[in-house]
C-alpha positions, 0 to 999 in steps of 0.5 A: 646588607639587610637590616634584620630588625625590619619587618619581613616584607621590607627585608624581601622588597629591599633585597629584591631591589638591591639584587635586581638585574632587570635590563642588565643584558637588555630589555628583551633578555630571557636568560638572566645570570646565565649571561655570565657564562661567556664562550671564554668561561665555557672554554675554561670549564673544558680545562677542568676535565683532567681524569675523564670521570663522569658523574650523573647528578640525577636521581632515577625518574620513577614511581619511587621518587621523592614526591608525597601524595596529595600535592600538586607534584607527583612521581613519574608515571611510566607506561608502555605503549607497545611492549613485547607481548604486542610483538609476539601477538598474532595480530601484531606481526611486522615484516621479517620478524622485526618488532618494536617497543614504545613507552611514555611518561606522565610527570610534573616537570619539577618532580625530580632532578630539575631546573626552575625556569625564570618564569617559575616565580613571580614577585608582585606580579612580575617575573624576570626582566620585568615581564608580567605574570600574565605572560605565563598562561594556560598555554605556557610561558610566552617569556622566560620559558625553559627552552630559551636557555637550552644551550646555556647550561654548560660551564664550570661547576663548583661543589661546596660540600657543607657537611664535610666542612662542618664535620657532619654526615648531613646538615640538620633540617632547618639549618640556614647556610650563611654567607660566612658558611659559604666563604668558610667552605671555600677557604677550607676546600682551597683554590679549586673552589674559588668562585668566578663569574659565570660559575654554576654553584652546587651546594651539598647539604647531605639531605639527599644522602640521608634520604637515600639511606633512610627513605624520602620521608618529608623531603618534598616540601618538609623541613630542610637545610638550605641557603639562608635568605641572607645569602642573596647579596652574596650570590649577587656579588659573586655573579654565579650563573645558577645555584643548585642544591640536593634539597627539594627547595634550595633554601632553608625550610621552615622559611626564615622570615615569618609570613613568607614563602620561599623568600630567597626564591622571590628575590633571586629568580624574578629579580636577580635572574638566577636559575635554580636547580633542585633535587640533585644527587651530589653524593658520588661527586662529593666523595670523589672531590674529597678524595682528590681535593679538586672541587671544580669540574665541567658541568653539562646540564641542558634542560629539555627544550619544552616550549613554554615550560616553567621548569625541566627535568635534567640529567646533569653531568659533572666531568672531572 
């Protein structure tokens, strides 16, 4: 639907206008496409549980994580407040020999497996549902904070395993996953991959698996496979609740359109109201799906309800 001969700015602005859902669920809405997840869809998701197998889709949150030095995001810093040495110290004795340990963590909320909140991206000074960018201040997001969707991240998940569809171990950096790729993968995988309104769509590129074997390298912010900018209309038409990948930034990098930065983000988060998940580990889940040819599951992935946060770490659970 996009005229690729037009200047990039026009392509982005026209896609944003076509896919814009502002007001669709009311002038006060702060959940966006998660509204497609109705109670009936949650019940249907529960029916996907047949084997009782549970897969965590999170990477470890530690100092070995994917972030590189020098950026605004860094890996988690975990430290102890009270440890075992404190417990046995002569000046730290409690009644009847009882002792405790406590710890804390300092980390950007989007440094590991995470959700982008609808307050994470602006388009020409506006975020989801037309709220102004100034609603996000140094005190956090007054609108579209991640806490507004703390009970909305449960539903039917669908895995599209692009490397297996393409017959490779992983997609190469810079490969743009097209709408035809998505449709072709669904057709190849079969009935359990058919997208329904309100589904959480997980797209595996294999980059996570490659990095687990070869090191993070330029994973954070570097070149990567990912969704093409031109999938925006496809995502809009299929009414998915959220889009998730195993990459740092969901969409293909380098950016497809000249003089743009994350143009698919610019369209789908502030205009469509589509929540994005990034840095998810789908390797074990993908292997199981390939084994039993069942690509649907119940996804339980609530964010931490940090008031005013524009993103959240998450330990997503896929249950088959």
